[in-house]
N, CA, C and O atoms as a printed pandas DataFrame, in Angstrom:
     atom_number atom_name residue_name chain_id  residue_number  x_coord  y_coord  z_coord
0              1         N          UNK        A               1  -28.496  -36.116    6.963
1              2        CA          UNK        A               1  -28.401  -34.703    6.669
2              3         C          UNK        A               1  -29.244  -34.440    5.423
3              4         O          UNK        A               1  -29.071  -35.093    4.395
4              5         N          UNK        A               2  -30.152  -33.480    5.529
5              6        CA          UNK        A               2  -31.016  -33.158    4.407
6              7         C          UNK        A               2  -30.316  -32.280    3.387
7              8         O          UNK        A               2  -29.294  -31.658    3.675
8              9         N          UNK        A               3  -30.889  -32.238    2.177
9             10        CA          UNK        A               3  -30.279  -31.433    1.118
10            11         C          UNK        A               3  -30.201  -29.953    1.475
11            12         O          UNK        A               3  -29.249  -29.271    1.095
12            13         N          UNK        A               4  -31.195  -29.456    2.201
13            14        CA          UNK        A               4  -31.166  -28.035    2.581
14            15         C          UNK        A               4  -30.035  -27.749    3.558
15            16         O          UNK        A               4  -29.381  -26.711    3.462
16            17         N          UNK        A               5  -29.801  -28.642    4.479
17            18        CA          UNK        A               5  -28.729  -28.460    5.448
18            19         C          UNK        A               5  -27.360  -28.485    4.758
19            20         O          UNK        A               5  -26.474  -27.696    5.086
20            21         N          UNK        A               6  -27.205  -29.395    3.806
21            22        CA          UNK        A               6  -25.950  -29.476    3.059
22            23         C          UNK        A               6  -25.741  -28.202    2.255
23            24         O          UNK        A               6  -24.651  -27.631    2.269
24            25         N          UNK        A               7  -26.783  -27.752    1.549
25            26        CA          UNK        A               7  -26.680  -26.538    0.739
26            27         C          UNK        A               7  -26.395  -25.327    1.628
27            28         O          UNK        A               7  -25.579  -24.476    1.274
28            29         N          UNK        A               8  -27.055  -25.248    2.763
29            30        CA          UNK        A               8  -26.816  -24.144    3.692
30            31         C          UNK        A               8  -25.395  -24.151    4.209
31            32         O          UNK        A               8  -24.784  -23.091    4.343
32            33         N          UNK        A               9  -24.851  -25.331    4.505
33            34        CA          UNK        A               9  -23.470  -25.438    4.984
34            35         C          UNK        A               9  -22.481  -24.986    3.916
35            36         O          UNK        A               9  -21.489  -24.322    4.217
36            37         N          UNK        A              10  -22.757  -25.350    2.675
37            38        CA          UNK        A              10  -21.876  -24.941    1.570
38            39         C          UNK        A              10  -21.901  -23.428    1.404
39            40         O          UNK        A              10  -20.850  -22.814    1.220
40            41         N          UNK        A              11  -23.072  -22.820    1.466
41            42        CA          UNK        A              11  -23.195  -21.371    1.311
42            43         C          UNK        A              11  -22.437  -20.654    2.425
43            44         O          UNK        A              11  -21.720  -19.689    2.162
44            45         N          UNK        A              12  -22.586  -21.112    3.650
45            46        CA          UNK        A              12  -21.884  -20.490    4.778
46            47         C          UNK        A              12  -20.373  -20.618    4.601
47            48         O          UNK        A              12  -19.636  -19.668    4.863
48            49         N          UNK        A              13  -19.911  -21.781    4.160
49            50        CA          UNK        A              13  -18.479  -21.988    3.958
50            51         C          UNK        A              13  -17.939  -21.072    2.866
51            52         O          UNK        A              13  -16.856  -20.505    3.014
52            53         N          UNK        A              14  -18.684  -20.921    1.770
53            54        CA          UNK        A              14  -18.242  -20.044    0.681
54            55         C          UNK        A              14  -18.207  -18.585    1.124
55            56         O          UNK        A              14  -17.296  -17.847    0.748
56            57         N          UNK        A              15  -19.171  -18.168    1.906
57            58        CA          UNK        A              15  -19.169  -16.792    2.406
58            59         C          UNK        A              15  -17.972  -16.547    3.323
59            60         O          UNK        A              15  -17.348  -15.487    3.264
60            61         N          UNK        A              16  -17.661  -17.504    4.153
61            62        CA          UNK        A              16  -16.520  -17.358    5.066
62            63         C          UNK        A              16  -15.212  -17.274    4.293
63            64         O          UNK        A              16  -14.349  -16.466    4.637
64            65         N          UNK        A              17  -15.048  -18.081    3.266
65            66        CA          UNK        A              17  -13.830  -18.056    2.460
66            67         C          UNK        A              17  -13.723  -16.728    1.721
67            68         O          UNK        A              17  -12.643  -16.139    1.672
68            69         N          UNK        A              18  -14.817  -16.250    1.149
69            70        CA          UNK        A              18  -14.812  -14.970    0.442
70            71         C          UNK        A              18  -14.430  -13.826    1.351
71            72         O          UNK        A              18  -13.680  -12.937    0.948
72            73         N          UNK        A              19  -14.936  -13.831    2.577
73            74        CA          UNK        A              19  -14.602  -12.786    3.546
74            75         C          UNK        A              19  -13.123  -12.834    3.913
75            76         O          UNK        A              19  -12.480  -11.790    4.021
76            77         N          UNK        A              20  -12.583  -14.022    4.106
77            78        CA          UNK        A              20  -11.170  -14.159    4.451
78            79         C          UNK        A              20  -10.283  -13.682    3.305
79            80         O          UNK        A              20   -9.253  -13.049    3.539
80            81         N          UNK        A              21  -10.675  -13.983    2.071
81            82        CA          UNK        A              21   -9.880  -13.530    0.935
82            83         C          UNK        A              21   -9.933  -12.021    0.796
83            84         O          UNK        A              21   -8.935  -11.407    0.420
84            85         N          UNK        A              22  -11.063  -11.410    1.088
85            86        CA          UNK        A              22  -11.186   -9.956    0.991
86            87         C          UNK        A              22  -10.258   -9.271    1.992
87            88         O          UNK        A              22   -9.713   -8.208    1.694
88            89         N          UNK        A              23  -10.071   -9.854    3.159
89            90        CA          UNK        A              23   -9.190   -9.270    4.158
90            91         C          UNK        A              23   -7.737   -9.345    3.722
91            92         O          UNK        A              23   -6.935   -8.504    4.129
92            93         N          UNK        A              24   -7.374  -10.330    2.902
93            94        CA          UNK        A              24   -6.001  -10.502    2.460
94            95         C          UNK        A              24   -5.744   -9.898    1.086
95            96         O          UNK        A              24   -4.648  -10.042    0.543
96            97         N          UNK        A              25   -6.738   -9.224    0.517
97            98        CA          UNK        A              25   -6.595   -8.672   -0.828
98            99         C          UNK        A              25   -5.511   -7.604   -0.865
99           100         O          UNK        A              25   -5.345   -6.832    0.080
100          101         N          UNK        A              26   -4.788   -7.576   -1.955
101          102        CA          UNK        A              26   -3.751   -6.564   -2.123
102          103         C          UNK        A              26   -4.387   -5.286   -2.638
103          104         O          UNK        A              26   -5.457   -5.315   -3.247
104          105         N          UNK        A              27   -3.736   -4.181   -2.396
105          106        CA          UNK        A              27   -4.207   -2.890   -2.867
106          107         C          UNK        A              27   -3.499   -2.579   -4.167
107          108         O          UNK        A              27   -2.299   -2.302   -4.180
108          109         N          UNK        A              28   -4.237   -2.625   -5.255
109          110        CA          UNK        A              28   -3.631   -2.381   -6.550
110          111         C          UNK        A              28   -3.394   -0.897   -6.803
111          112         O          UNK        A              28   -2.546   -0.526   -7.614
112          113         N          UNK        A              29   -4.149   -0.051   -6.103
113          114        CA          UNK        A              29   -4.057    1.390   -6.295
114          115         C          UNK        A              29   -4.068    2.080   -4.938
115          116         O          UNK        A              29   -4.518    1.497   -3.952
116          117         N          UNK        A              30   -3.580    3.309   -4.877
117          118        CA          UNK        A              30   -3.685    4.058   -3.620
118          119         C          UNK        A              30   -5.158    4.188   -3.212
119          120         O          UNK        A              30   -6.031    4.253   -4.077
120          121         N          UNK        A              31   -5.440    4.227   -1.919
121          122        CA          UNK        A              31   -6.823    4.284   -1.444
122          123         C          UNK        A              31   -7.467    5.642   -1.696
123          124         O          UNK        A              31   -6.784    6.636   -1.943
124          125         N          UNK        A              32   -8.789    5.662   -1.627
125          126        CA          UNK        A              32   -9.502    6.937   -1.688
126          127         C          UNK        A              32   -9.001    7.810   -0.548
127          128         O          UNK        A              32   -8.772    7.322    0.559
128          129         N          UNK        A              33   -8.832    9.081   -0.813
129          130        CA          UNK        A              33   -8.352    9.990    0.218
130          131         C          UNK        A              33   -6.839   10.088    0.287
131          132         O          UNK        A              33   -6.309   10.824    1.118
132          133         N          UNK        A              34   -6.131    9.358   -0.572
133          134        CA          UNK        A              34   -4.669    9.439   -0.589
134          135         C          UNK        A              34   -4.259   10.814   -1.099
135          136         O          UNK        A              34   -4.933   11.405   -1.942
136          137         N          UNK        A              35   -3.145   11.311   -0.575
137          138        CA          UNK        A              35   -2.668   12.597   -1.065
138          139         C          UNK        A              35   -1.990   12.385   -2.424
139          140         O          UNK        A              35   -1.603   11.269   -2.770
140          141         N          UNK        A              36   -1.858   13.457   -3.173
141          142        CA          UNK        A              36   -1.281   13.366   -4.510
142          143         C          UNK        A              36    0.178   12.935   -4.434
143          144         O          UNK        A              36    0.906   13.300   -3.511
144          145         N          UNK        A              37    0.583   12.155   -5.422
145          146        CA          UNK        A              37    1.963   11.709   -5.481
146          147         C          UNK        A              37    2.914   12.897   -5.568
147          148         O          UNK        A              37    4.006   12.858   -5.002
148          149         N          UNK        A              38    2.511   13.945   -6.268
149          150        CA          UNK        A              38    3.367   15.134   -6.368
150          151         C          UNK        A              38    3.607   15.767   -4.995
151          152         O          UNK        A              38    4.680   16.318   -4.752
152          153         N          UNK        A              39    2.624   15.695   -4.099
153          154        CA          UNK        A              39    2.797   16.213   -2.740
154          155         C          UNK        A              39    3.773   15.341   -1.945
155          156         O          UNK        A              39    4.561   15.848   -1.148
156          157         N          UNK        A              40    3.713   14.042   -2.167
157          158        CA          UNK        A              40    4.640   13.129   -1.493
158          159         C          UNK        A              40    6.061   13.410   -1.962
159          160         O          UNK        A              40    6.986   13.466   -1.152
160          161         N          UNK        A              41    6.236   13.587   -3.268
161          162        CA          UNK        A              41    7.564   13.894   -3.810
162          163         C          UNK        A              41    8.067   15.214   -3.229
163          164         O          UNK        A              41    9.241   15.328   -2.874
164          165         N          UNK        A              42    7.189   16.205   -3.132
165          166        CA          UNK        A              42    7.593   17.502   -2.568
166          167         C          UNK        A              42    8.079   17.348   -1.130
167          168         O          UNK        A              42    9.043   18.000   -0.731
168          169         N          UNK        A              43    7.415   16.482   -0.340
169          170        CA          UNK        A              43    7.862   16.250    1.034
170          171         C          UNK        A              43    9.225   15.568    1.069
171          172         O          UNK        A              43   10.071   15.907    1.896
172          173         N          UNK        A              44    9.437   14.609    0.171
173          174        CA          UNK        A              44   10.720   13.916    0.110
174          175         C          UNK        A              44   11.811   14.906   -0.273
175          176         O          UNK        A              44   12.909   14.864    0.283
176          177         N          UNK        A              45   11.522   15.792   -1.214
177          178        CA          UNK        A              45   12.510   16.773   -1.667
178          179         C          UNK        A              45   12.937   17.736   -0.559
179          180         O          UNK        A              45   14.008   18.337   -0.647
180          181         N          UNK        A              46   12.134   17.889    0.461
181          182        CA          UNK        A              46   12.458   18.781    1.578
182          183         C          UNK        A              46   13.305   18.101    2.650
183          184         O          UNK        A              46   13.717   18.750    3.612
184          185         N          UNK        A              47   13.570   16.807    2.498
185          186        CA          UNK        A              47   14.371   16.094    3.499
186          187         C          UNK        A              47   15.814   16.595    3.474
187          188         O          UNK        A              47   16.310   17.057    2.447
188          189         N          UNK        A              48   16.468   16.493    4.615
189          190        CA          UNK        A              48   17.841   16.964    4.768
190          191         C          UNK        A              48   18.774   16.276    3.772
191          192         O          UNK        A              48   18.706   15.059    3.600
192          193         N          UNK        A              49   19.619   17.023    3.134
193          194        CA          UNK        A              49   20.643   16.533    2.203
194          195         C          UNK        A              49   20.060   15.913    0.923
195          196         O          UNK        A              49   20.789   15.244    0.190
196          197         N          UNK        A              50   18.768   16.117    0.639
197          198        CA          UNK        A              50   18.148   15.544   -0.553
198          199         C          UNK        A              50   18.872   15.992   -1.821
199          200         O          UNK        A              50   19.255   17.154   -1.954
200          201         N          UNK        A              51   19.054   15.050   -2.753
201          202        CA          UNK        A              51   19.639   15.393   -4.063
202          203         C          UNK        A              51   18.681   15.043   -5.191
203          204         O          UNK        A              51   18.331   15.919   -5.982
204          205         N          UNK        A              52   18.236   13.762   -5.295
205          206        CA          UNK        A              52   17.281   13.386   -6.340
206          207         C          UNK        A              52   16.558   12.081   -5.990
207          208         O          UNK        A              52   17.067   11.249   -5.239
208          209         N          UNK        A              53   15.348   11.928   -6.560
209          210        CA          UNK        A              53   14.569   10.694   -6.422
210          211         C          UNK        A              53   14.951    9.792   -7.587
211          212         O          UNK        A              53   14.951   10.227   -8.739
212          213         N          UNK        A              54   15.273    8.550   -7.293
213          214        CA          UNK        A              54   15.615    7.620   -8.369
214          215         C          UNK        A              54   14.496    6.635   -8.678
215          216         O          UNK        A              54   14.445    6.070   -9.771
216          217         N          UNK        A              55   13.590    6.426   -7.710
217          218        CA          UNK        A              55   12.537    5.445   -7.955
218          219         C          UNK        A              55   11.365    5.668   -6.992
219          220         O          UNK        A              55   11.553    5.956   -5.810
220          221         N          UNK        A              56   10.158    5.526   -7.533
221          222        CA          UNK        A              56    8.942    5.509   -6.716
222          223         C          UNK        A              56    8.073    4.391   -7.261
223          224         O          UNK        A              56    7.828    4.303   -8.464
224          225         N          UNK        A              57    7.618    3.547   -6.365
225          226        CA          UNK        A              57    6.812    2.411   -6.779
226          227         C          UNK        A              57    5.674    2.208   -5.780
227          228         O          UNK        A              57    5.875    2.344   -4.573
228          229         N          UNK        A              58    4.486    1.885   -6.278
229          230        CA          UNK        A              58    3.371    1.557   -5.401
230          231         C          UNK        A              58    3.516    0.110   -4.960
231          232         O          UNK        A              58    3.626   -0.784   -5.799
232          233         N          UNK        A              59    3.519   -0.131   -3.660
233          234        CA          UNK        A              59    3.587   -1.477   -3.119
234          235         C          UNK        A              59    2.179   -1.950   -2.830
235          236         O          UNK        A              59    1.400   -1.219   -2.219
236          237         N          UNK        A              60    1.834   -3.147   -3.251
237          238        CA          UNK        A              60    0.478   -3.654   -3.083
238          239         C          UNK        A              60    0.098   -3.896   -1.628
239          240         O          UNK        A              60   -1.048   -4.238   -1.335
240          241         N          UNK        A              61    1.046   -3.724   -0.721
241          242        CA          UNK        A              61    0.730   -3.812    0.706
242          243         C          UNK        A              61    0.195   -2.482    1.227
243          244         O          UNK        A              61   -0.148   -2.373    2.404
244          245         N          UNK        A              62    0.121   -1.463    0.356
245          246        CA          UNK        A              62   -0.536   -0.220    0.725
246          247         C          UNK        A              62    0.356    0.969    1.027
247          248         O          UNK        A              62   -0.015    1.821    1.835
248          249         N          UNK        A              63    1.508    1.051    0.410
249          250        CA          UNK        A              63    2.378    2.206    0.624
250          251         C          UNK        A              63    3.246    2.437   -0.608
251          252         O          UNK        A              63    3.356    1.575   -1.480
252          253         N          UNK        A              64    3.862    3.626   -0.662
253          254        CA          UNK        A              64    4.815    3.929   -1.719
254          255         C          UNK        A              64    6.213    3.557   -1.250
255          256         O          UNK        A              64    6.603    3.884   -0.130
256          257         N          UNK        A              65    6.969    2.874   -2.107
257          258        CA          UNK        A              65    8.394    2.651   -1.887
258          259         C          UNK        A              65    9.111    3.784   -2.615
259          260         O          UNK        A              65    8.962    3.938   -3.827
260          261         N          UNK        A              66    9.878    4.567   -1.886
261          262        CA          UNK        A              66   10.594    5.693   -2.481
262          263         C          UNK        A              66   12.089    5.488   -2.241
263          264         O          UNK        A              66   12.526    5.215   -1.123
264          265         N          UNK        A              67   12.854    5.627   -3.311
265          266        CA          UNK        A              67   14.311    5.579   -3.205
266          267         C          UNK        A              67   14.832    6.920   -3.682
267          268         O          UNK        A              67   14.534    7.372   -4.787
268          269         N          UNK        A              68   15.626    7.550   -2.811
269          270        CA          UNK        A              68   16.243    8.813   -3.204
270          271         C          UNK        A              68   17.694    8.823   -2.761
271          272         O          UNK        A              68   18.129    7.978   -1.979
272          273         N          UNK        A              69   18.429    9.788   -3.273
273          274        CA          UNK        A              69   19.852    9.899   -2.967
274          275         C          UNK        A              69   20.121   11.259   -2.346
275          276         O          UNK        A              69   19.431   12.239   -2.629
276          277         N          UNK        A              70   21.141   11.298   -1.492
277          278        CA          UNK        A              70   21.481   12.531   -0.788
278          279         C          UNK        A              70   22.729   13.169   -1.399
279          280         O          UNK        A              70   23.402   12.577   -2.243
280          281         N          UNK        A              71   23.015   14.377   -0.956
281          282        CA          UNK        A              71   24.180   15.115   -1.455
282          283         C          UNK        A              71   25.486   14.390   -1.155
283          284         O          UNK        A              71   26.463   14.541   -1.889
284          285         N          UNK        A              72   25.509   13.604   -0.081
285          286        CA          UNK        A              72   26.736   12.851    0.239
286          287         C          UNK        A              72   26.725   11.453   -0.391
287          288         O          UNK        A              72   27.474   10.569    0.026
288          289         N          UNK        A              73   25.870   11.267   -1.398
289          290        CA          UNK        A              73   25.790   10.051   -2.228
290          291         C          UNK        A              73   25.225    8.830   -1.503
291          292         O          UNK        A              73   25.463    7.699   -1.925
292          293         N          UNK        A              74   24.481    9.046   -0.421
293          294        CA          UNK        A              74   23.829    7.936    0.268
294          295         C          UNK        A              74   22.525    7.598   -0.451
295          296         O          UNK        A              74   21.832    8.481   -0.957
296          297         N          UNK        A              75   22.207    6.318   -0.487
297          298        CA          UNK        A              75   20.944    5.848   -1.051
298          299         C          UNK        A              75   19.979    5.626    0.107
299          300         O          UNK        A              75   20.295    4.901    1.050
300          301         N          UNK        A              76   18.794    6.253    0.039
301          302        CA          UNK        A              76   17.808    6.163    1.118
302          303         C          UNK        A              76   16.544    5.521    0.572
303          304         O          UNK        A              76   16.014    5.946   -0.454
304          305         N          UNK        A              77   16.063    4.496    1.263
305          306        CA          UNK        A              77   14.822    3.829    0.891
306          307         C          UNK        A              77   13.816    4.037    2.016
307          308         O          UNK        A              77   14.084    3.713    3.173
308          309         N          UNK        A              78   12.651    4.583    1.659
309          310        CA          UNK        A              78   11.611    4.799    2.673
310          311         C          UNK        A              78   10.270    4.308    2.151
311          312         O          UNK        A              78   10.027    4.267    0.944
312          313         N          UNK        A              79    9.417    3.941    3.077
313          314        CA          UNK        A              79    8.045    3.550    2.774
314          315         C          UNK        A              79    7.155    4.706    3.222
315          316         O          UNK        A              79    7.225    5.139    4.372
316          317         N          UNK        A              80    6.323    5.199    2.316
317          318        CA          UNK        A              80    5.497    6.370    2.603
318          319         C          UNK        A              80    4.028    5.983    2.639
319          320         O          UNK        A              80    3.518    5.350    1.715
320          321         N          UNK        A              81    3.358    6.368    3.708
321          322        CA          UNK        A              81    1.917    6.153    3.841
322          323         C          UNK        A              81    1.190    7.053    2.849
323          324         O          UNK        A              81    1.445    8.257    2.833
324          325         N          UNK        A              82    0.288    6.512    2.013
325          326        CA          UNK        A              82   -0.369    7.325    0.990
326          327         C          UNK        A              82   -1.382    8.329    1.535
327          328         O          UNK        A              82   -1.709    9.302    0.855
328          329         N          UNK        A              83   -1.872    8.111    2.728
329          330        CA          UNK        A              83   -2.858    9.048    3.295
330          331         C          UNK        A              83   -2.225   10.195    4.050
331          332         O          UNK        A              83   -2.792   11.287    4.091
332          333         N          UNK        A              84   -1.057    9.977    4.652
333          334        CA          UNK        A              84   -0.419   11.007    5.447
334          335         C          UNK        A              84    0.805   11.624    4.765
335          336         O          UNK        A              84    1.178   12.760    5.057
336          337         N          UNK        A              85    1.426   10.867    3.857
337          338        CA          UNK        A              85    2.656   11.319    3.239
338          339         C          UNK        A              85    3.854   11.186    4.153
339          340         O          UNK        A              85    4.933   11.686    3.834
340          341         N          UNK        A              86    3.687   10.523    5.279
341          342        CA          UNK        A              86    4.751   10.350    6.258
342          343         C          UNK        A              86    5.365    8.958    6.138
343          344         O          UNK        A              86    4.692    8.019    5.714
344          345         N          UNK        A              87    6.642    8.818    6.509
345          346        CA          UNK        A              87    7.269    7.492    6.505
346          347         C          UNK        A              87    6.560    6.545    7.464
347          348         O          UNK        A              87    6.030    6.958    8.495
348          349         N          UNK        A              88    6.564    5.279    7.102
349          350        CA          UNK        A              88    5.987    4.250    7.975
350          351         C          UNK        A              88    7.021    3.765    8.952
351          352         O          UNK        A              88    6.733    2.897    9.775
């Protein structure tokens, strides 16, 4: 095996690994085109029996984790798509 073939094989392997890692990368921030967080909160506030939001957190898998409570004291946890504002 010549040096060029070895070097070429290494380059191809590194490119393949980089591509695989990019596909598994976490989303540190909401994507471009995401609706405003205030709009998401407004949609949650319109849900039946809504009382208050206790927690909102960005999940690196690409959605908002929202915890809210209802008038009958139930705790509701939903995952919200950042582009649509709808539950997943």
